C-alpha positions in Angstrom: -36.1 -84.5 -11.9 -36.1 -84.1 -15.7 -32.7 -83.5 -17.4 -32.3 -80.1 -19.0 -30.3 -80.8 -22.1 -29.9 -77.1 -23.0 -28.0 -76.5 -19.8 -26.0 -79.6 -20.2 -24.9 -78.3 -23.6 -24.1 -74.9 -22.1 -22.0 -76.5 -19.4 -20.2 -78.6 -22.0 -19.5 -75.4 -24.0 -18.1 -73.7 -20.9 -15.8 -76.6 -20.3 -14.6 -76.5 -23.9 -14.0 -72.8 -23.7 -12.0 -73.1 -20.4 -9.8 -75.9 -21.8 -9.3 -74.1 -25.2 -8.3 -70.9 -23.4 -5.8 -72.7 -21.2 -4.3 -74.4 -24.2 -3.9 -71.2 -26.0 -6.7 -71.5 -28.6 -8.4 -68.2 -28.7 -10.9 -68.9 -31.5 -13.6 -66.6 -30.1 -11.4 -63.5 -29.4 -12.8 -61.5 -32.3 -9.5 -59.8 -32.8 -8.8 -59.4 -29.1 -12.0 -57.5 -28.5 -13.8 -60.4 -26.8 -11.3 -62.5 -24.9 -12.4 -66.0 -23.9 -12.0 -65.5 -20.2 -14.6 -62.7 -20.2 -17.5 -65.1 -20.2 -16.6 -68.7 -19.4 -16.6 -68.3 -15.6 -20.0 -66.5 -15.8 -21.4 -69.5 -17.8 -20.6 -71.7 -14.8 -22.0 -69.2 -12.3 -25.2 -68.9 -14.3 -25.7 -72.7 -14.7 -24.9 -73.5 -11.0 -27.3 -70.7 -9.9 -30.0 -72.0 -12.2 -29.9 -75.5 -10.6 -29.7 -74.3 -7.0 -32.5 -75.4 -4.7 -32.9 -74.4 -1.0 -34.0 -77.9 -0.1 -30.4 -79.1 -0.8 -29.2 -77.2 2.2 -31.2 -79.5 4.5 -28.7 -82.3 4.1 -25.5 -80.7 3.0 -23.4 -83.9 3.0 -25.8 -85.6 0.7 -25.8 -82.6 -1.6 -22.1 -82.6 -1.8 
């Protein structure tokens, strides 16, 4: 399977946003109108759903 660098970058940005938010750095708040926690969880949901394959359910322990 070929590596998808765009989604690796998106995952890395999600991690950075989570850590920055927990540390109190709200550099993307846009004056409180766009809080950091309004999108970082959805980034992870989107990325994990993108890479989901039904074949992985055949051997769940290997998948985990």
